[in-house]
MDAnalysis code that builds the backbone (N, CA, C; Angstrom):
import MDAnalysis as mda
import numpy as np

u = mda.Universe.empty(693, n_residues=231, atom_resindex=np.repeat(np.arange(231), 3), trajectory=True)
u.add_TopologyAttr("name", ["N", "CA", "C"] * 231)
u.add_TopologyAttr("resid", np.arange(1, 232))
u.add_TopologyAttr("resname", ["MET", "ILE", "GLU", "GLN", "THR", "GLY", "ASP", "SER", "SER", "VAL", "ARG", "GLU", "ILE", "THR", "PRO", "GLU", "LEU", "LEU", "ALA", "GLN", "LEU", "ARG", "GLU", "ALA", "ALA", "GLN", "PRO", "TYR", "ALA", "GLU", "ALA", "GLU", "GLY", "GLY", "PRO", "HIS", "GLY", "LEU", "ASP", "HIS", "SER", "GLU", "ARG", "VAL", "LEU", "HIS", "ASN", "THR", "LEU", "TYR", "LEU", "GLY", "LYS", "GLU", "LEU", "GLY", "ALA", "ASP", "LEU", "HIS", "ILE", "LEU", "ALA", "PRO", "ALA", "ALA", "ILE", "LEU", "HIS", "ASP", "ILE", "GLY", "ARG", "SER", "GLU", "GLU", "SER", "ALA", "SER", "ARG", "GLY", "ALA", "ILE", "CYS", "HIS", "ALA", "ARG", "ARG", "GLY", "ALA", "GLU", "LEU", "ALA", "VAL", "PRO", "ILE", "LEU", "GLU", "GLN", "LEU", "GLY", "TYR", "GLY", "GLN", "ASP", "GLU", "ILE", "LYS", "ALA", "ILE", "CYS", "HIS", "ALA", "ILE", "VAL", "ALA", "HIS", "ARG", "TYR", "ARG", "GLY", "ALA", "VAL", "THR", "PRO", "GLN", "SER", "LEU", "GLU", "ALA", "ARG", "ILE", "LEU", "PHE", "ASP", "ALA", "ASP", "LYS", "LEU", "ASP", "SER", "ILE", "GLY", "ALA", "VAL", "GLY", "ILE", "GLY", "ARG", "ALA", "PHE", "LEU", "PHE", "ALA", "GLY", "GLN", "ILE", "GLY", "ALA", "ARG", "LEU", "HIS", "ASN", "PRO", "GLU", "ALA", "ASP", "HIS", "SER", "ARG", "THR", "LYS", "SER", "TYR", "THR", "LEU", "GLU", "ASP", "SER", "ALA", "TYR", "ARG", "GLU", "PHE", "GLN", "VAL", "LYS", "LEU", "CYS", "LYS", "VAL", "LYS", "ASP", "GLN", "MET", "GLN", "THR", "GLU", "LEU", "GLY", "ARG", "LYS", "LEU", "ALA", "GLN", "GLU", "ARG", "HIS", "VAL", "PHE", "MET", "GLN", "VAL", "PHE", "PHE", "THR", "GLN", "LEU", "THR", "ARG", "GLU", "THR", "SER", "GLY", "LEU", "PHE", "SER", "GLU", "THR", "ASN", "ASN"])
u.atoms.positions = np.array([
    [10.709, -10.852, 2.757],
    [11.615, -10.808, 3.229],
    [12.575, -9.425, 2.679],
    [12.947, -8.720, 4.305],
    [13.698, -7.429, 3.943],
    [14.661, -7.100, 3.195],
    [15.261, -7.252, 2.532],
    [16.510, -7.413, 2.035],
    [17.332, -5.917, 2.499],
    [18.329, -6.374, 3.243],
    [19.012, -5.286, 3.667],
    [20.742, -5.407, 3.724],
    [21.528, -4.346, 4.144],
    [22.647, -4.096, 3.516],
    [23.683, -4.108, 4.947],
    [24.686, -3.614, 4.925],
    [25.400, -4.125, 6.726],
    [24.673, -2.875, 7.419],
    [24.019, -1.526, 6.658],
    [23.171, -0.770, 7.304],
    [22.276, -0.965, 7.257],
    [21.787, -1.315, 8.779],
    [20.075, -1.974, 8.666],
    [19.068, -1.045, 8.901],
    [19.526, -0.114, 8.303],
    [18.576, 1.518, 7.753],
    [17.753, 1.371, 6.264],
    [18.976, 0.768, 5.854],
    [18.950, 0.710, 4.044],
    [17.740, -0.544, 3.529],
    [16.710, -0.387, 3.330],
    [16.142, -1.437, 2.866],
    [15.578, -1.336, 1.741],
    [15.233, -2.313, 1.185],
    [14.458, -2.247, -0.324],
    [13.453, -2.996, -0.396],
    [12.106, -2.640, -1.358],
    [11.107, -3.074, -1.630],
    [11.309, -4.111, -2.515],
    [11.427, -5.705, -2.337],
    [11.863, -6.298, -3.270],
    [10.405, -7.006, -3.507],
    [10.536, -7.473, -4.953],
    [9.232, -8.306, -5.604],
    [8.546, -9.129, -4.429],
    [9.512, -9.872, -4.144],
    [9.139, -11.061, -3.008],
    [8.563, -10.642, -1.930],
    [8.655, -9.104, -1.621],
    [8.011, -8.981, -0.147],
    [6.673, -8.608, -0.501],
    [6.491, -7.887, -1.768],
    [5.034, -7.881, -2.441],
    [4.707, -8.702, -2.401],
    [4.756, -9.530, -2.913],
    [3.964, -11.342, -3.010],
    [3.510, -11.523, -1.838],
    [4.426, -11.260, -0.640],
    [4.361, -12.185, 0.706],
    [3.238, -10.953, 1.301],
    [3.348, -9.956, 0.979],
    [2.080, -8.964, 1.386],
    [0.950, -9.283, 0.927],
    [1.043, -9.121, -0.261],
    [-0.227, -9.940, -1.224],
    [-0.562, -11.065, -0.550],
    [0.105, -12.035, -0.209],
    [-0.251, -13.498, 0.042],
    [-0.916, -13.083, 1.360],
    [-0.438, -12.368, 2.517],
    [-1.192, -12.450, 3.607],
    [-2.351, -11.491, 3.703],
    [-2.084, -10.417, 2.500],
    [-3.532, -9.890, 2.931],
    [-4.902, -10.350, 1.966],
    [-4.463, -11.582, 1.063],
    [-5.575, -12.083, 0.546],
    [-6.730, -12.689, 1.071],
    [-6.367, -13.586, 1.831],
    [-7.817, -14.262, 2.591],
    [-8.580, -13.011, 3.260],
    [-8.431, -11.984, 3.549],
    [-8.854, -11.023, 4.362],
    [-9.469, -9.985, 3.102],
    [-8.722, -10.117, 2.093],
    [-9.416, -9.184, 0.768],
    [-10.647, -9.940, 0.238],
    [-10.422, -11.712, 0.149],
    [-11.471, -12.405, -0.467],
    [-13.271, -12.549, 0.259],
    [-12.322, -12.417, 1.744],
    [-13.704, -12.238, 2.539],
    [-14.371, -11.107, 2.681],
    [-14.339, -10.194, 2.166],
    [-14.739, -8.804, 1.960],
    [-15.273, -8.858, 0.529],
    [-14.272, -8.597, -0.453],
    [-14.652, -8.530, -1.896],
    [-15.377, -7.243, -1.918],
    [-16.118, -6.893, -2.967],
    [-16.797, -5.960, -3.791],
    [-15.917, -4.864, -4.097],
    [-15.823, -3.689, -3.429],
    [-15.186, -2.692, -3.237],
    [-13.876, -2.479, -2.772],
    [-13.983, -3.652, -1.996],
    [-12.696, -3.274, -1.005],
    [-11.527, -4.746, -1.177],
    [-11.646, -5.047, -2.554],
    [-11.270, -6.264, -2.835],
    [-10.031, -6.096, -3.269],
    [-9.058, -7.122, -3.492],
    [-7.837, -7.054, -3.500],
    [-7.203, -6.043, -4.632],
    [-8.136, -5.456, -5.379],
    [-7.828, -4.880, -6.430],
    [-7.767, -3.537, -6.014],
    [-8.726, -2.977, -5.202],
    [-8.539, -1.693, -4.407],
    [-7.082, -1.460, -3.711],
    [-6.855, -2.874, -2.718],
    [-5.677, -2.391, -2.376],
    [-4.219, -2.127, -3.181],
    [-4.877, -2.830, -4.576],
    [-3.562, -3.030, -5.500],
    [-3.460, -0.831, -5.997],
    [-4.685, -0.781, -6.264],
    [-4.649, 0.796, -6.378],
    [-4.005, 1.841, -5.593],
    [-4.477, 1.265, -3.982],
    [-4.362, 2.146, -3.070],
    [-2.499, 2.123, -3.281],
    [-1.849, 0.888, -3.120],
    [-0.329, 0.889, -3.475],
    [0.013, 1.441, -4.605],
    [-0.550, 1.682, -5.893],
    [0.042, 2.541, -6.733],
    [0.093, 3.972, -6.768],
    [-1.056, 4.854, -5.872],
    [-1.184, 5.908, -5.559],
    [-0.205, 6.119, -4.459],
    [0.057, 5.508, -3.795],
    [0.789, 5.572, -2.610],
    [1.899, 5.527, -2.919],
    [2.785, 4.605, -3.976],
    [3.769, 4.504, -4.360],
    [4.245, 5.895, -5.437],
    [3.115, 6.311, -5.801],
    [3.370, 7.639, -6.780],
    [3.371, 8.656, -5.853],
    [3.179, 8.629, -4.797],
    [2.757, 9.937, -3.842],
    [3.892, 10.187, -2.757],
    [4.640, 8.965, -2.600],
    [5.949, 8.692, -1.889],
    [6.451, 9.023, -2.466],
    [6.928, 8.440, -3.685],
    [7.921, 8.954, -4.639],
    [8.089, 10.261, -4.490],
    [7.091, 11.081, -4.979],
    [6.651, 12.473, -5.327],
    [7.264, 13.560, -3.965],
    [6.878, 12.618, -2.636],
    [6.844, 13.788, -1.553],
    [8.000, 12.939, -0.313],
    [8.850, 12.311, -1.106],
    [9.888, 12.002, -0.432],
    [10.017, 11.051, 0.684],
    [8.872, 9.994, 0.454],
    [8.567, 9.475, 1.863],
    [8.938, 7.819, 2.125],
    [8.928, 7.342, 3.143],
    [9.556, 5.792, 3.077],
    [8.584, 4.853, 2.639],
    [9.374, 4.694, 1.615],
    [8.052, 3.582, 0.933],
    [8.054, 2.117, 1.153],
    [9.178, 1.729, 2.538],
    [9.405, 0.755, 3.208],
    [8.328, 0.539, 4.191],
    [7.627, 1.717, 4.564],
    [6.875, 1.965, 5.061],
    [5.405, 2.365, 4.701],
    [5.192, 2.690, 3.554],
    [4.106, 2.867, 2.494],
    [3.534, 1.589, 2.005],
    [4.678, 0.844, 1.827],
    [4.209, -0.704, 0.883],
    [3.269, -1.331, 1.313],
    [3.986, -1.576, 2.801],
    [2.891, -2.718, 3.652],
    [1.691, -2.188, 4.417],
    [1.577, -0.834, 4.603],
    [0.660, -0.285, 4.935],
    [-0.670, -0.462, 3.831],
    [-0.028, -0.067, 2.407],
    [-1.071, 0.247, 1.781],
    [-1.820, -1.045, 1.382],
    [-0.850, -2.577, 1.216],
    [-1.613, -3.389, 1.014],
    [-2.142, -3.935, 2.475],
    [-2.019, -3.750, 3.266],
    [-2.630, -4.276, 4.532],
    [-3.904, -3.275, 5.354],
    [-3.798, -2.150, 4.409],
    [-4.806, -1.077, 5.169],
    [-6.222, -1.918, 5.101],
    [-6.564, -2.499, 4.505],
    [-7.838, -3.228, 4.948],
    [-8.452, -3.939, 5.307],
    [-6.942, -4.829, 5.672],
    [-8.009, -6.322, 5.902],
    [-8.744, -6.791, 7.514],
    [-8.855, -5.279, 7.806],
    [-10.149, -5.404, 9.074],
    [-11.354, -5.403, 8.475],
    [-11.366, -5.126, 6.857],
    [-12.849, -4.412, 6.438],
    [-13.943, -5.782, 6.950],
    [-13.564, -6.933, 6.465],
    [-14.907, -8.150, 6.477],
    [-15.254, -8.203, 8.100],
    [-14.841, -7.735, 9.228],
    [-14.977, -7.943, 10.769],
    [-16.057, -7.134, 10.925],
    [-15.839, -5.357, 10.191],
    [-16.526, -4.281, 10.149],
    [-18.037, -4.637, 9.362],
    [-17.851, -5.082, 8.406],
    [-18.961, -5.259, 7.515],
    [-19.765, -6.195, 8.247],
    [-19.000, -7.502, 8.537],
    [-20.009, -8.136, 9.096],
    [-20.548, -7.176, 10.697],
    [-19.812, -6.705, 11.369],
    [-20.643, -6.474, 12.462],
    [-21.481, -5.097, 12.060],
    [-21.508, -4.626, 11.270],
    [-22.248, -3.755, 10.546],
    [-21.634, -2.434, 10.840],
    [-20.216, -2.292, 11.116],
    [-19.887, -0.792, 11.635],
    [-19.319, -0.919, 13.099],
    [-19.791, -2.154, 13.645],
    [-19.537, -1.958, 15.370],
    [-17.944, -1.914, 15.065],
    [-17.525, -2.577, 15.067],
    [-15.845, -2.667, 14.826],
    [-15.360, -1.930, 13.505],
    [-14.590, -1.027, 14.441],
    [-13.656, -0.171, 13.791],
    [-12.665, -1.046, 12.095],
    [-12.699, -1.018, 11.518],
    [-11.492, -1.715, 10.697],
    [-10.261, -1.045, 10.099],
    [-10.148, 0.301, 10.892],
    [-8.508, 0.499, 10.437],
    [-8.260, -0.001, 12.052],
    [-8.706, 0.143, 13.068],
    [-8.005, -0.252, 14.185],
    [-8.179, -1.608, 14.246],
    [-9.205, -2.471, 13.745],
    [-8.891, -4.364, 13.795],
    [-7.742, -4.530, 12.762],
    [-7.779, -4.052, 11.579],
    [-6.607, -4.147, 10.713],
    [-5.153, -3.422, 11.078],
    [-4.863, -2.815, 11.951],
    [-3.722, -2.530, 12.720],
    [-3.311, -3.725, 13.496],
    [-4.416, -4.014, 14.383],
    [-4.159, -5.085, 14.862],
    [-3.481, -6.639, 14.297],
    [-4.630, -6.632, 13.312],
    [-4.070, -7.915, 12.417],
    [-2.600, -7.758, 11.447],
    [-2.430, -6.843, 11.038],
    [-0.745, -6.343, 10.688],
    [0.289, -6.673, 11.343],
    [0.008, -6.585, 12.655],
    [1.149, -6.962, 13.775],
    [1.973, -8.168, 13.581],
    [1.509, -9.301, 13.574],
    [1.985, -10.578, 13.368],
    [2.552, -10.607, 11.923],
    [1.503, -10.417, 11.029],
    [1.959, -10.727, 9.679],
    [3.236, -9.876, 9.549],
    [3.776, -8.862, 9.945],
    [4.865, -7.918, 9.769],
    [5.978, -8.687, 10.208],
    [5.692, -8.732, 12.206],
    [6.922, -9.313, 12.533],
    [7.414, -10.609, 11.997],
    [6.289, -11.544, 11.462],
    [6.955, -12.665, 10.710],
    [7.650, -12.241, 9.289],
    [7.599, -11.235, 8.885],
    [8.320, -10.614, 7.896],
    [9.659, -9.801, 7.833],
    [9.812, -9.848, 9.282],
    [11.047, -9.416, 9.900],
    [11.054, -8.043, 10.066],
    [9.833, -6.962, 9.761],
    [10.133, -5.524, 10.437],
    [10.264, -5.759, 11.905],
    [11.255, -4.628, 12.439],
    [11.234, -4.090, 13.320],
    [10.431, -3.499, 14.013],
    [10.064, -3.124, 15.768],
    [9.049, -2.585, 16.304],
    [8.623, -1.012, 16.123],
    [9.681, -0.380, 15.560],
    [9.762, 0.968, 15.195],
    [8.815, 1.008, 13.888],
    [9.120, 0.315, 13.098],
    [8.524, 0.276, 11.902],
    [7.199, -0.082, 11.764],
    [7.157, -1.412, 12.457],
    [5.610, -2.087, 12.669],
    [4.661, -0.784, 13.050],
    [5.211, -0.082, 14.187],
    [4.616, 0.830, 15.125],
    [4.081, 1.862, 13.913],
    [5.203, 2.160, 12.936],
    [4.583, 3.603, 11.862],
    [3.805, 3.205, 10.756],
    [3.835, 1.758, 10.530],
    [2.958, 1.052, 9.644],
    [1.469, 1.052, 10.283],
    [1.839, 0.508, 11.411],
    [0.330, 0.530, 11.931],
    [-0.444, 1.938, 12.591],
    [0.546, 2.885, 12.616],
    [-0.122, 3.937, 12.938],
    [-0.665, 4.429, 11.541],
    [0.049, 4.401, 10.304],
    [-0.611, 4.797, 9.056],
    [-2.155, 3.904, 8.524],
    [-2.171, 2.706, 9.253],
    [-3.759, 1.806, 9.400],
    [-4.281, 2.112, 9.917],
    [-3.785, 2.363, 10.901],
    [-5.280, 3.197, 11.843],
    [-5.628, 4.445, 11.544],
    [-4.930, 5.403, 11.245],
    [-5.182, 6.704, 10.474],
    [-5.693, 7.157, 9.293],
    [-6.045, 6.000, 8.838],
    [-6.301, 6.241, 7.130],
    [-7.553, 6.110, 7.187],
    [-8.694, 5.964, 7.749],
    [-10.345, 5.955, 8.099],
    [-10.694, 7.473, 7.694],
    [-11.613, 7.565, 6.867],
    [-12.114, 9.232, 6.353],
    [-12.899, 9.644, 7.917],
    [-13.720, 8.578, 8.204],
    [-14.369, 8.890, 9.730],
    [-13.614, 8.233, 10.811],
    [-12.576, 8.412, 11.077],
    [-11.610, 7.637, 11.897],
    [-11.085, 8.899, 13.023],
    [-10.945, 8.604, 14.232],
    [-10.597, 9.556, 15.128],
    [-9.246, 9.901, 15.488],
    [-8.493, 8.936, 14.811],
    [-7.272, 9.535, 14.757],
    [-6.570, 10.147, 13.570],
    [-6.141, 11.123, 13.954],
    [-5.307, 12.312, 12.770],
    [-3.834, 11.429, 12.034],
    [-3.977, 11.655, 11.267],
    [-2.702, 11.607, 10.320],
    [-1.378, 12.402, 11.418],
    [-0.356, 11.839, 11.427],
    [0.698, 12.250, 12.172],
    [2.594, 12.443, 11.549],
    [2.285, 11.221, 10.610],
    [3.383, 11.036, 9.940],
    [3.302, 11.296, 8.315],
    [4.250, 11.688, 7.586],
    [3.819, 11.898, 6.162],
    [3.544, 10.645, 5.586],
    [4.097, 9.565, 5.936],
    [3.626, 8.164, 5.385],
    [2.254, 7.735, 5.878],
    [1.832, 8.697, 6.890],
    [0.161, 7.967, 7.167],
    [-0.833, 9.429, 6.850],
    [-0.317, 10.326, 6.262],
    [-0.922, 11.295, 5.688],
    [-1.203, 10.917, 3.873],
    [0.297, 10.073, 3.338],
    [-0.339, 9.815, 2.262],
    [-1.189, 8.442, 1.651],
    [-0.472, 7.955, 2.768],
    [-1.866, 6.513, 2.921],
    [-3.556, 6.924, 2.921],
    [-3.519, 8.091, 3.709],
    [-4.753, 8.418, 4.170],
    [-5.211, 9.233, 2.403],
    [-4.707, 9.924, 2.185],
    [-4.323, 10.888, 0.364],
    [-4.466, 9.511, -0.481],
    [-4.146, 8.436, -0.224],
    [-3.999, 7.368, -1.634],
    [-4.979, 6.228, -1.493],
    [-5.834, 6.595, -0.491],
    [-6.797, 5.605, -0.211],
    [-8.221, 6.319, -0.523],
    [-8.228, 7.914, -0.140],
    [-9.379, 8.642, -0.611],
    [-9.023, 8.621, -2.429],
    [-8.254, 9.221, -2.846],
    [-8.062, 9.155, -4.203],
    [-9.306, 7.828, -4.693],
    [-9.083, 6.808, -4.289],
    [-9.530, 5.472, -4.846],
    [-10.934, 5.111, -4.916],
    [-11.412, 6.339, -3.851],
    [-12.513, 6.637, -3.178],
    [-13.760, 7.468, -4.275],
    [-13.021, 8.480, -5.034],
    [-13.406, 9.832, -5.791],
    [-12.999, 9.545, -7.339],
    [-13.511, 10.271, -8.290],
    [-13.291, 10.359, -9.512],
    [-14.070, 9.263, -10.017],
    [-13.840, 8.648, -11.635],
    [-14.547, 7.521, -12.002],
    [-14.460, 6.051, -11.455],
    [-13.273, 5.521, -10.721],
    [-12.891, 4.846, -9.686],
    [-13.607, 4.337, -8.793],
    [-14.420, 5.844, -7.916],
    [-14.799, 6.146, -6.648],
    [-16.351, 5.790, -7.430],
    [-17.001, 6.140, -8.303],
    [-18.298, 5.967, -8.601],
    [-18.189, 4.527, -8.822],
    [-17.442, 3.949, -9.344],
    [-17.564, 2.501, -10.294],
    [-17.722, 1.722, -8.693],
    [-16.805, 2.283, -7.298],
    [-16.813, 1.339, -6.581],
    [-18.217, 1.694, -5.395],
    [-18.879, 2.883, -5.777],
    [-20.188, 3.197, -4.915],
    [-21.005, 2.395, -5.601],
    [-21.091, 2.120, -6.724],
    [-22.069, 1.396, -7.266],
    [-22.082, -0.168, -7.282],
    [-21.133, -0.257, -7.256],
    [-20.222, -1.579, -6.724],
    [-21.074, -2.353, -5.445],
    [-20.861, -1.435, -4.497],
    [-21.241, -1.777, -2.971],
    [-22.743, -1.237, -3.333],
    [-23.449, -0.509, -3.726],
    [-24.896, -0.287, -3.655],
    [-25.605, -1.868, -4.816],
    [-24.657, -2.205, -5.509],
    [-25.456, -3.362, -5.823],
    [-25.319, -4.338, -5.062],
    [-24.436, -4.889, -4.503],
    [-24.008, -5.762, -2.741],
    [-24.954, -5.691, -2.449],
    [-25.644, -4.517, -1.808],
    [-26.627, -4.571, -0.527],
    [-27.943, -4.547, -1.214],
    [-28.220, -4.634, -2.613],
    [-29.641, -4.640, -3.292],
    [-30.053, -2.756, -3.358],
    [-29.363, -1.901, -3.434],
    [-30.000, -0.158, -3.414],
    [-30.272, -0.321, -5.215],
    [-31.017, 1.417, -5.021],
    [-31.276, 1.877, -6.109],
    [-29.967, 2.117, -7.120],
    [-30.239, 2.473, -8.333],
    [-29.536, 2.793, -9.713],
    [-29.481, 4.450, -8.939],
    [-30.108, 5.173, -8.875],
    [-30.193, 6.311, -8.378],
    [-31.256, 7.094, -7.735],
    [-31.239, 8.015, -6.886],
    [-32.298, 8.978, -6.125],
    [-32.361, 9.774, -5.559],
    [-32.075, 11.130, -6.735],
    [-31.395, 12.688, -6.445],
    [-32.606, 12.690, -5.644],
    [-33.961, 12.124, -5.641],
    [-35.124, 12.948, -4.853],
    [-35.014, 12.737, -3.242],
    [-34.586, 11.750, -2.916],
    [-34.177, 11.319, -1.407],
    [-33.423, 12.187, -0.438],
    [-33.792, 12.827, 0.651],
    [-33.374, 13.913, 1.786],
    [-32.180, 12.681, 2.206],
    [-31.313, 12.599, 2.127],
    [-30.082, 11.759, 2.011],
    [-29.682, 11.994, 3.514],
    [-30.349, 12.968, 4.161],
    [-29.578, 13.623, 5.764],
    [-30.297, 12.670, 6.257],
    [-31.506, 11.804, 5.973],
    [-32.554, 11.108, 6.287],
    [-32.469, 9.769, 6.566],
    [-31.547, 9.384, 5.133],
    [-31.049, 8.265, 4.955],
    [-29.790, 7.343, 5.704],
    [-29.877, 5.988, 5.803],
    [-28.728, 5.385, 6.422],
    [-28.145, 4.338, 5.679],
    [-26.868, 4.379, 6.306],
    [-26.001, 3.278, 5.161],
    [-26.602, 1.644, 5.325],
    [-26.127, 1.422, 4.314],
    [-26.347, -0.505, 4.449],
    [-27.966, -0.377, 4.334],
    [-28.609, 0.693, 3.598],
    [-30.369, 0.398, 3.066],
    [-30.711, 0.601, 1.985],
    [-31.712, 0.178, 1.416],
    [-31.999, 0.168, 0.089],
    [-31.906, 1.499, -0.218],
    [-31.551, 2.798, 0.374],
    [-31.131, 3.753, 0.055],
    [-30.235, 4.591, -0.316],
    [-29.115, 3.608, 0.203],
    [-27.977, 3.773, 0.347],
    [-26.978, 3.579, -1.397],
    [-27.504, 4.042, -1.820],
    [-27.014, 4.679, -3.742],
    [-25.630, 4.938, -3.540],
    [-24.973, 4.841, -5.032],
    [-23.693, 5.758, -5.159],
    [-24.395, 7.039, -5.453],
    [-25.568, 7.694, -5.459],
    [-25.497, 9.082, -5.274],
    [-25.476, 9.757, -4.096],
    [-25.998, 8.765, -2.907],
    [-25.912, 9.121, -1.871],
    [-24.519, 9.219, -0.812],
    [-23.959, 8.246, -1.227],
    [-22.498, 8.187, -1.681],
    [-21.616, 9.260, -1.502],
    [-22.000, 9.835, -2.476],
    [-21.745, 11.166, -3.415],
    [-22.038, 12.105, -2.498],
    [-23.542, 12.636, -1.720],
    [-23.760, 13.522, -1.141],
    [-23.343, 13.413, 0.229],
    [-23.083, 11.984, 0.819],
    [-22.890, 12.416, 2.403],
    [-21.491, 12.234, 2.301],
    [-20.630, 11.458, 1.456],
    [-19.515, 11.625, 1.917],
    [-18.425, 11.938, 0.322],
    [-18.503, 11.633, -0.897],
    [-17.248, 11.809, -1.451],
    [-17.109, 13.405, -1.949],
    [-18.580, 14.105, -2.201],
    [-17.864, 15.591, -2.481],
    [-17.176, 15.914, -1.343],
    [-16.755, 15.972, -0.300],
    [-16.406, 16.322, 0.879],
    [-14.773, 15.761, 0.802],
    [-14.554, 14.465, 0.272],
    [-13.010, 14.313, 0.003],
    [-12.175, 15.099, -0.113],
    [-12.446, 15.935, -1.179],
    [-11.134, 16.703, -1.697],
    [-10.913, 17.663, -0.118],
    [-11.801, 17.666, 0.092],
    [-11.416, 19.119, 1.357],
    [-10.889, 18.010, 2.949],
    [-10.454, 17.046, 2.536],
    [-9.972, 16.133, 3.841],
    [-8.513, 15.858, 3.434],
    [-8.079, 16.118, 2.157],
    [-6.853, 15.644, 1.617],
    [-5.505, 16.385, 2.517],
    [-4.961, 14.933, 2.731],
    [-3.533, 15.572, 3.728],
    [-2.277, 16.304, 3.216],
    [-2.379, 16.056, 1.913],
    [-0.955, 16.743, 1.288],
    [-1.149, 17.522, 0.102],
    [-0.685, 18.468, -0.240],
    [-1.398, 19.689, -1.736],
    [-0.761, 18.453, -2.968],
    [-0.370, 17.430, -2.591],
    [-0.396, 16.893, -4.224],
    [-1.866, 16.143, -4.187],
    [-2.225, 15.340, -3.175],
    [-3.241, 14.546, -2.735],
    [-4.550, 15.521, -3.317],
    [-4.521, 17.385, -2.578],
    [-5.820, 18.148, -2.910],
    [-5.364, 18.310, -4.406],
    [-4.689, 18.539, -5.034],
    [-4.587, 18.676, -6.673],
    [-5.763, 17.605, -7.199],
    [-5.081, 16.318, -6.770],
    [-5.295, 15.022, -7.802],
    [-6.690, 14.963, -7.608],
    [-7.445, 15.032, -6.167],
    [-8.980, 14.873, -5.608],
    [-9.466, 15.867, -6.435],
    [-9.260, 17.576, -6.612],
    [-10.042, 18.606, -7.028],
    [-10.224, 18.042, -8.661],
    [-9.622, 17.240, -9.567],
    [-9.485, 16.747, -10.779],
    [-10.182, 15.226, -10.896],
    [-10.679, 15.115, -9.646],
    [-11.682, 13.813, -9.685],
    [-12.981, 14.015, -9.178],
    [-12.709, 15.335, -8.290],
    [-14.084, 15.961, -8.159],
    [-15.031, 16.273, -8.956],
    [-14.030, 17.238, -10.009],
    [-15.119, 17.719, -11.006],
    [-15.685, 16.732, -11.524],
    [-15.114, 15.752, -12.172],
    [-15.346, 14.335, -12.850],
    [-16.550, 13.948, -12.157],
    [-16.587, 13.701, -11.087],
    [-17.768, 13.363, -10.226],
    [-19.573, 14.393, -10.340],
    [-18.969, 15.487, -10.525],
    [-20.001, 16.638, -10.366],
    [-20.334, 16.530, -11.834],
    [-19.604, 16.516, -12.692],
    [-20.444, 16.193, -14.014],
    [-21.630, 14.847, -14.500],
    [-20.334, 13.620, -13.825],
    [-21.114, 12.402, -13.972],
    [-22.505, 12.223, -13.912],
    [-22.677, 12.919, -12.386],
    [-23.925, 12.818, -11.862],
    [-25.183, 14.167, -12.095],
    [-24.620, 15.248, -12.661],
    [-25.656, 15.667, -13.171],
    [-26.223, 14.961, -14.249],
    [-25.160, 14.528, -15.309],
    [-25.748, 13.822, -16.463],
    [-26.555, 12.737, -16.190],
    [-26.017, 11.984, -15.070],
    [-26.796, 10.731, -14.489],
    [-28.347, 11.101, -13.824],
    [-28.695, 12.177, -13.467],
    [-30.077, 12.542, -12.848],
    [-30.724, 13.472, -14.129],
    [-29.977, 13.849, -15.233],
    [-30.612, 13.816, -16.629],
    [-31.442, 13.222, -16.901],
    [-30.450, 12.312, -17.366],
    [-30.673, 10.620, -18.303],
    [-32.037, 9.946, -17.309],
    [-32.223, 9.608, -15.827],
    [-32.910, 9.090, -15.035],
    [-34.070, 10.264, -15.392],
    [-34.099, 11.238, -15.129],
    [-35.303, 12.205, -15.006],
    [-35.991, 12.724, -16.919],
    [-35.449, 12.058, -17.468],
    [-36.256, 12.001, -18.744],
    [-35.765, 13.448, -19.199],
    [-34.445, 13.894, -18.842],
    [-34.403, 15.202, -19.661],
    [-33.462, 14.883, -21.059],
    [-33.754, 16.219, -21.675],
    [-32.697, 15.758, -22.891],
    [-32.174, 16.810, -23.694],
    [-31.301, 17.176, -23.732],
    [-30.060, 18.457, -24.311],
    [-31.212, 18.968, -25.404],
    [-31.071, 20.533, -25.792],
    [-31.781, 20.930, -27.199],
    [-31.243, 20.308, -28.267],
    [-30.328, 19.721, -28.334],
    [-29.723, 19.303, -29.735],
    [-30.368, 18.014, -29.958],
    [-31.443, 17.035, -29.183],
    [-31.382, 15.972, -29.269],
    [-33.288, 16.406, -29.521],
    [-33.961, 17.643, -29.507],
    [-35.231, 17.876, -29.641],
    [-35.650, 18.210, -31.009],
])
């Protein structure tokens, strides 16, 4: 339910509305699970609301966009990437938003943010809200959380723990070589340069440094290397 005053442009994000959005997203998230489960959407929501408040964005657009942004994920996974989860998610979001009382202009704004949030997507975020959702989603793909999610996905498909010796330009997604380190090499190390807002770039840089330190240490440990203090 959208709470409104006499001025229809004044809206409030109520706990009831958030609960309804979560309920609508739940079956889609459970169908996908893993690194794109409900906990991911919740973290993206937290990131989105933080960035939105700091940057003066419309939280009434951002909240549903964050909660619903990955509802097309299970179809993309089932199709092995043939279906774009961002586009499919926007399509699935329309009837949900209509049922919750969103107007057509609001639905259009929310769906644009969903369509444009994908890292490898062809749609460039145009609105402030779309740029914020893009950044909020990418922040959850890097840093400590991003590393955890990358290992979670690698475990789902049975990939190796670590493969720094592999030529990752010649390996493919959804294979035994699709390790967390491969994800870092082909995608995560580039995220900081794709951020859409200045605040997002600052936060991404901090998380990027942590990933570099982590994977350097992981390589040392899996290679049997020890620091001089341990010799």
